[in-house]
C-alpha positions as CSV (number, residue, x, y, z in Angstrom):
1,X,-3.5,20.8,7.4
2,X,-4.7,23.5,9.9
3,X,-4.6,26.2,7.2
4,X,-6.9,24.3,4.8
5,X,-9.0,22.7,7.6
6,X,-8.7,19.1,6.7
7,X,-10.7,16.9,9.0
8,X,-9.3,13.5,10.0
9,X,-11.6,11.7,7.5
10,X,-10.0,13.7,4.6
11,X,-6.3,13.1,5.5
12,X,-5.1,10.1,3.6
13,X,-1.8,8.2,3.3
14,X,-1.3,6.1,0.2
15,X,1.4,3.5,-0.2
16,X,2.1,0.2,-2.0
17,X,3.5,-3.1,-0.8
18,X,4.5,-6.2,-2.7
19,X,3.1,-9.7,-2.0
20,X,4.6,-12.7,-3.6
21,X,3.6,-16.3,-4.2
22,X,6.6,-17.3,-2.0
23,X,6.3,-16.2,1.6
24,X,8.9,-16.6,4.3
25,X,8.6,-20.1,5.7
26,X,7.4,-20.6,9.2
27,X,9.8,-22.1,11.6
28,X,8.8,-25.5,13.0
29,X,10.3,-26.7,16.3
30,X,10.7,-30.5,16.3
31,X,11.8,-33.0,19.0
32,X,15.2,-32.5,20.4
33,X,14.9,-28.7,19.9
34,X,16.0,-29.1,16.3
35,X,14.3,-26.9,13.7
36,X,13.0,-27.3,10.2
37,X,11.2,-25.0,7.8
38,X,7.9,-25.3,6.1
39,X,7.9,-25.6,2.3
40,X,7.2,-22.6,0.2
41,X,5.3,-22.4,-3.1
42,X,8.2,-22.9,-5.5
43,X,11.7,-21.6,-5.4
44,X,11.1,-18.1,-6.8
45,X,8.0,-16.0,-6.1
46,X,6.0,-13.8,-8.5
47,X,5.1,-10.4,-7.1
48,X,1.7,-8.7,-7.1
49,X,1.5,-5.1,-5.9
50,X,-1.2,-4.1,-3.4
51,X,-1.9,-0.4,-3.0
52,X,-4.4,1.3,-0.7
53,X,-5.0,4.4,1.2
54,X,-6.0,5.0,4.8
55,X,-7.3,8.1,6.6
56,X,-6.5,9.6,10.0
57,X,-10.0,8.6,11.3
58,X,-9.0,5.0,10.9
59,X,-10.7,4.0,7.7
60,X,-9.3,2.3,4.6
61,X,-10.3,2.2,1.0
62,X,-10.4,-1.2,-0.7
63,X,-7.2,-2.4,-2.2
64,X,-5.9,-1.9,-5.7
65,X,-3.9,-4.9,-7.2
66,X,-1.3,-4.7,-9.9
67,X,-0.6,-8.0,-11.6
68,X,2.4,-8.9,-13.7
69,X,0.1,-9.4,-16.7
70,X,-0.1,-7.2,-19.8
71,X,-3.8,-8.3,-20.4
72,X,-5.5,-7.7,-17.1
73,X,-8.9,-9.5,-16.6
74,X,-11.5,-8.5,-14.0
75,X,-11.7,-12.1,-12.8
76,X,-8.2,-11.8,-11.4
77,X,-9.7,-10.1,-8.3
78,X,-12.9,-12.1,-8.2
79,X,-12.0,-13.6,-4.8
80,X,-10.5,-10.4,-3.4
81,X,-12.2,-8.0,-1.0
82,X,-15.6,-7.0,-2.4
83,X,-15.2,-3.8,-4.3
84,X,-11.5,-4.1,-4.9
85,X,-10.1,-3.4,-8.4
86,X,-6.9,-4.2,-10.3
87,X,-4.7,-3.6,-13.3
88,X,-1.7,-5.1,-14.9
89,X,1.6,-4.5,-16.6
90,X,4.8,-6.5,-17.4
91,X,6.4,-6.0,-14.0
92,X,3.6,-6.1,-11.5
93,X,4.9,-2.9,-10.0
94,X,3.0,0.4,-9.8
95,X,3.7,2.5,-12.9
96,X,2.3,5.8,-14.2
97,X,-0.8,4.2,-15.9
98,X,-1.7,2.1,-12.9
99,X,-1.3,5.0,-10.5
100,X,-3.7,7.0,-12.6
101,X,-6.2,4.1,-12.3
102,X,-5.6,4.0,-8.6
103,X,-6.4,7.7,-8.4
104,X,-9.8,7.1,-10.1
105,X,-10.4,4.3,-7.6
106,X,-9.4,6.6,-4.8
107,X,-11.7,9.5,-5.9
108,X,-14.6,7.1,-6.3
109,X,-14.4,6.0,-2.6
110,X,-13.4,9.4,-1.1
111,X,-15.9,11.4,-3.1
112,X,-13.3,14.1,-3.5
113,X,-14.8,17.2,-5.1
114,X,-14.7,21.0,-5.0
115,X,-16.9,20.9,-1.9
116,X,-14.9,18.1,-0.4
117,X,-11.1,18.5,-0.7
118,X,-9.1,15.5,0.2
119,X,-5.4,15.5,1.3
120,X,-3.3,12.7,-0.1
121,X,0.2,12.1,1.4
122,X,2.6,9.8,-0.5
123,X,6.2,9.3,-1.6
124,X,7.4,11.1,-4.7
125,X,8.1,7.9,-6.7
126,X,8.3,8.5,-10.4
127,X,5.0,6.7,-10.9
128,X,3.2,9.2,-8.7
129,X,4.4,12.4,-10.4
130,X,3.3,12.2,-14.0
131,X,1.7,15.2,-15.5
132,X,-1.5,13.2,-16.1
133,X,-1.7,12.1,-12.5
134,X,-1.1,15.6,-11.1
135,X,-3.6,17.2,-13.4
136,X,-6.2,14.5,-12.5
137,X,-5.6,15.2,-8.8
138,X,-6.0,18.9,-9.4
139,X,-9.2,18.5,-11.4
140,X,-10.8,16.3,-8.7
141,X,-9.8,18.3,-5.6
142,X,-7.2,15.8,-4.4
143,X,-4.6,17.8,-2.8
144,X,-1.4,15.8,-3.2
145,X,1.6,16.3,-1.0
146,X,4.9,14.5,-1.1
147,X,6.2,14.9,2.5
148,X,8.1,11.6,2.7
149,X,11.7,11.8,1.5
150,X,13.0,8.8,-0.4
151,X,14.2,5.8,1.7
152,X,12.4,7.1,4.9
153,X,9.1,5.3,4.3
154,X,9.7,2.8,7.1
155,X,9.7,5.7,9.7
156,X,7.4,8.3,8.2
157,X,4.5,6.7,6.5
158,X,1.5,5.6,8.6
159,X,0.9,2.5,6.4
160,X,4.4,1.3,6.8
161,X,4.6,2.0,10.5
162,X,1.5,0.2,11.7
163,X,-0.5,-1.6,9.0
164,X,1.6,-3.2,6.3
165,X,3.7,-5.1,8.9
166,X,0.7,-6.9,10.4
167,X,-0.7,-7.5,6.9
168,X,2.5,-9.2,5.8
169,X,2.5,-11.4,8.9
170,X,-1.1,-12.4,8.4
171,X,-0.6,-13.1,4.7
172,X,2.5,-15.2,5.5
173,X,0.5,-17.3,8.0
174,X,-2.4,-17.7,5.5
175,X,0.0,-18.7,2.7
176,X,1.6,-21.3,4.9
177,X,-1.8,-22.7,5.8
178,X,-2.7,-22.8,2.1
179,X,0.5,-24.8,1.3
180,X,-0.3,-27.3,4.1
181,X,-3.8,-27.7,2.8
182,X,-2.7,-28.1,-0.8
183,X,0.4,-30.4,-0.8
184,X,2.1,-30.7,-4.1
185,X,0.4,-27.6,-5.5
186,X,2.0,-24.3,-6.4
187,X,0.4,-21.0,-5.3
188,X,-0.2,-18.6,-8.1
189,X,-0.7,-14.9,-8.3
190,X,-4.5,-15.5,-8.6
191,X,-4.6,-16.9,-5.1
192,X,-3.2,-13.6,-3.6
193,X,-6.5,-11.6,-3.7
194,X,-8.4,-14.2,-1.7
195,X,-5.6,-14.4,0.9
196,X,-5.6,-10.7,1.2
197,X,-9.4,-10.6,1.5
198,X,-9.2,-13.0,4.5
199,X,-6.5,-11.0,6.3
200,X,-7.2,-7.4,5.2
201,X,-9.8,-6.7,8.1
202,X,-7.3,-8.0,10.7
203,X,-4.5,-5.6,9.7
204,X,-6.5,-2.6,8.6
205,X,-8.2,-1.9,11.9
206,X,-9.0,1.6,13.1
207,X,-6.6,1.1,16.0
208,X,-3.7,0.2,13.7
209,X,-4.4,2.9,11.2
210,X,-4.8,5.7,13.8
211,X,-1.6,4.5,15.5
212,X,0.3,5.0,12.2
213,X,-0.8,8.6,12.0
214,X,0.0,9.2,15.6
215,X,3.6,7.8,15.6
216,X,4.5,9.7,12.5
217,X,3.3,13.0,14.0
218,X,0.6,13.6,11.3
219,X,-2.4,13.5,13.6
220,X,-2.1,14.7,16.3
221,X,0.3,17.0,14.5
222,X,3.8,16.9,16.1
223,X,6.5,18.5,14.0
224,X,9.2,17.6,16.6
225,X,8.6,13.8,16.6
226,X,11.7,13.2,14.4
227,X,15.1,14.7,14.2
228,X,17.6,15.3,11.3
229,X,19.1,11.8,11.7
230,X,15.8,10.2,10.8
231,X,16.0,11.8,7.3
232,X,19.6,10.9,6.6
233,X,18.8,8.2,3.9
234,X,16.9,10.8,1.9
235,X,20.0,12.9,1.3
236,X,21.4,10.3,-1.1
237,X,18.6,10.6,-3.7
238,X,16.1,13.4,-4.3
239,X,14.6,15.0,-7.3
240,X,12.5,18.0,-8.2
241,X,8.8,17.6,-9.1
242,X,7.5,18.5,-12.6
243,X,5.7,21.8,-13.1
244,X,2.1,21.1,-13.8
245,X,1.8,24.5,-15.5
246,X,4.1,23.2,-18.2
247,X,1.6,20.6,-19.4
């Protein structure tokens, strides 16, 4: 980062998290110190992936939703945060095509260009390392690094350390409130963007985002913040990256 002179506003972490139509029920304490549980929206939830990126200055781009629908329609995110976008596939997980769409969304908001190189830090999931995605990043001056070993995200990624946790809690509370206000109704995947919109500003605060970069040693840079034991899970699975020059 020092070699290429990346300023805090151009150092980004990207990650995904899954939000389902069934949230963990809130515990309710009743008379006699007994406990019960609030109802959830159906027995099994349907997952929608939410992807975003944050920079070391404390800013966040608008979320990118991946719906479990082969025919995505723009109205799916009509009630989401203004300016958010989405896509769809059979699983609702981030796949190669959706990640390429996310990169276009990312470039639009960061204005990455030859005169404005942007550093993007993320895990080396299969969806992130397609030749098309790597070439798009190269052509648009998005410098992609994969510094996070597999299975270490909960310790090493800023988003996982200080942002997605609060977001999940806020979404859980909002989903519980929705169920109470709509008895007998089932929450669908199309309610998720509006719930995220109401809670996104509460979780993606500059303070939370900056804390994530600090505790992971990215900014301020601290190479000694972790020891070898923190990387133990990554030794189980690892894989080489494709050679862009072979495309």
